[in-house]
C-alpha positions, 0 to 999 in steps of 0.5 A, a space after each residue: 716185706 721189709 723183713 722178707 726182702 729188706 734190700 729189695 727195691 720198693 719204690 722208684 721216684 723220677 727226679 729228672 734225666 741223666 746226661 745220657 737221657 736215662 730217667 734218674 730215679 730216687 730208689 728206696 728199699 723196703 727197709 727204707 720205706 718202712 723207716 719212712 712210714 715210721 717217720 710219718 707215724 711219728 709225725 701223726 702221733 706228735 700232731 695229735 692224731 689218735 687211733 680211729 681218727 679219720 684223716 683226709 689224705 691230700 698228697 701227691 702220688 708215689 711216696 707221699 701217698 704210699 707212706 701216708 696210707 701205710 702210716 695211717 694203717 700202722 697207727 690205726 687211723 682211717 685214711 679218707 681218700 677222695 678223687 680230686 678230679 670229681 670237681 670242687 663242689 662234689 669234693 667239698 660235699 664228700 669232705 663234709 660227709 666224711 667228717 675227718 678230724 685231721 688233714 694230711 696234705 700238701 700246701 695247696 690242700 691246707 689252703 683249700 681247707 681254710 678257704 672253704 672252712 664250712 666243708 672242713 669244719 670237722 678238721 682240727 689238725 692240719 699236718 704238712 705233707 712235703 718232700 722233706 721226709 725224703 730228704 731226711 731219709 736220704 740224709 739219715 738212713 740209719 734204723 730207728 732204735 724205737 720204731 713205733 709198733 703197729 696197732 693191733 686190728 681185727 678183720 672187721 675194723 674200719 681200714 679206710 674210706 675210699 670214694 667212688 668217682 661218681 661217674 653215674 651218680 653222686 660220689 659215695 664213701 666206700 667203707 673198707 675193713 682190714 679183712 677186705 684189703 687182705 682178701 683183695 691182696 690175696 685174690 689179686 696175687 692168685 688171679 694174676 700169679 704175681 710174685 715178690 720182686 716183680 716191677 709195677 708201673 701203676 697209671 692209677 695212683 691208688 693201685 700203687 698201694 697194693 704193691 708193698 703188700 705184694 712185694 712188687 717194686 713201684 715205678 712212679 710214672 711221669 703222668 699227671 693224675 688229674 689229666 691222665 689223657 695228656 700223658 706222654 707215651 714216650 716217657 711211659 714206654 721209656 720207663 717200662 723198657 729202662 726198668 724192665 717193668 713186668 706189670 702195669 695198670 691203666 685204662 683202655 684210653 691210656 693203653 690205646 695211646 701207648 699201643 699206638 706209640 709202640 706200633 708206630 715206632 716198631 717198639 715191643 715191651 718184652 719185659 711186660 708179663 701182664 697189663 691190667 686194663 680197666 675202667 671201661 670195656 676194652 675195645 676189640 682193636 686194643 685186644 688186637 694191638 696188644 698182640 703186636 707190642 706185648 711180645 712176652 705178656 698178655 693184656 688182661 681186663 679185670 672187672 670190678 668196682 670201688 665197692 667190690 674188686 676183683 670180681 672177674 677177669 679175662 685175658 687176650 688169649 681168651 678173647 682171641 679164642 672167642 673170636 680169632 678172626 676179629 681179634 686178628 684184624 681188630 674189626 669189631 663188626 658187631 652188627 654181624 653178631 647175633 644180638 643176644 651174644 653182644 657185649 663185653 666179655 669180662 671172663 669167669 669169676 675169680 676164686 672166692 667170688 660168687 656172681 649172679 645175674 638177676 631180674 632188673 628191679 628198681 628200689 630196695 631188695 632187702 633179702 636175696 630171697 626177693 631176687 630172681 635169677 636170669 637164664 643163660 643169655 638173658 640180660 639182667 642186673 649183676 650182683 656179687 658176693 665174697 670176701 672183697 664185697 664191702 658192706 656199706 657206704 659212709 653216712 648214707 644208709 639209704 644208698 647202702 640199702 639200695 646197693 646191698 642185699 642181705 645174704 642167707 648168712 647175714 653177709 652182703 651181696 653188692 648190686 654192681 649197678 651194671 647189667 650183663 648175662 652169663 653164657 653157656 660156658 659160665 663167662 660173664 658179659 657186661 652190657 652197660 650201666 643199669 641207670 644208662 639203659 634206654 627204655 621205649 614203650 616196647 623194649 629195653 636197649 643196653 649201651 654196650 651191644 648198641 655202641 659196639 656196632 657203631 664203634 667199628 666205624 674208623 671215623 668214630 673216636 667214641 660213641 654213646 647210646 642216649 635216651 631222649 625223654 623219660 622212661 619208659 617212653 624214651 627214644 634211643 639216639 646216638 651221641 658221637 665223638 669223631 676222631 677229626 673235629 671241625 667237619 662241615 654240616 655236609 660231612 657230618 650228615 654223610 657220617 651219620 648216613 654211613 653209621 645209619 647204613 652200618 646199623 640198618 637191618 640190625 635187630 638192636 642198632 637198627 632202631 637208631 635214627 637220630 645222631 648227635 655230634 659232640 666235640 669232646 665227650 664228658 668222661 671221668 678223670 680217674 680213667 679218662 674212659 667212662 663216658 658220662 652218658 646221662 650228661 650227654 643226654 641232657 646236653 642233647 635236649 638243646 641240640 638239633 639231631 641229624 635224622 636218617 630214617 
């Protein structure tokens, strides 16, 4: 991109406000970003980092993350990226397991590496990452006479280790090869018709890494990545309007907050061509709201995981076609739908990706020949195959064996850990995480079909199906987070009665008679959208439910 569009703006970093209230940005062109990456490569080389070394990256979003990642790629080193929001204990465990030789980090990261030396025992090189590189670039923007050459690599060479969030289990390091990144860029560009010169505002920092390869300008958002739910929607909306942003990625939680701000203030965002919303199922009310603030664009929900992305995608146009009346009103009255057709539709598989739904099986599936495909409308486990499907977890052979299935050609199918079904048109529907299903003596309950019924209540902020006891003798119950806190016991009971009445007679939700009210659900830090249902189930053991027979 530095060759194709050298003067195009690659990155804009907010640094305050101008006298008239506009956001003041430091702008870097693609050629300037390339020189910045070269400066980081020189810093890696002078510090003793070798091609093939694993380098733990602990830097701030925006320029430091982009420059560090592409410098490591160019030098042939392997960035190790761990979500700091997973908690210190899990974070240190990931560091120990990934065995990085070098740490590229901000001052507090280098302090942590010395305070917790046992976890950082493999680290022999510590490299400072600070804003000094930006200052140097601005002061001396001339091109280097001898820019470092990019190291040759093969498609199957290890490119990076990216850790999962650990929302339904221990975080695991996913091994990415260069060919997988190349395929991701290709499929994202094709699926969403992204063109060079577009402008992106990514509200998940790691997604900014796609932009230089796609030729998009990155607008660094004014958001705390460790606390995304605290985002000020006014700042995000101002950036979108001021910079004519065409693309943005964020969780349903974040975009619901932005949607409410836009609707309450009669704001539309005409420059946005698409909003990619992922991390959890998009609620029907957000699909409906998107029609009010996206005057020239569409809301899209890509489906995938750290191990495989993208898998499928659906747009607001397709959601509307599935059920126009409910999208128009935003009324997700799922109790009125046939139970066999309940879930979150995640669309058709994208190009080059094959998706199957197989019978639920615990334990290892060594070969695809050991699987049995489910029929249309039958809920099972989702598995995927294609060029973006990763092959293994770093240093975890047992986890790799449990998550991968050998294909006929020797490549891998990935077990998504999700359940779902295909409809007659070939669309994929998500019904919940496999590990979060609830099994009673006579049936299996999946989270999404149940929760859709209760989410429609206007007082409910979040709800979660939980299982009391052990499989296969669990009792299904519902944990509820209300929009209003501090209600009396009498108010909570009236709410429970209303929820019970909503589900009474329903083939699925009618089994719920126990209700637990939790003030603030435990959710993932990355998206602030994935509910930790297993944590809620443990919490419920020590609580007294409200029982409505």
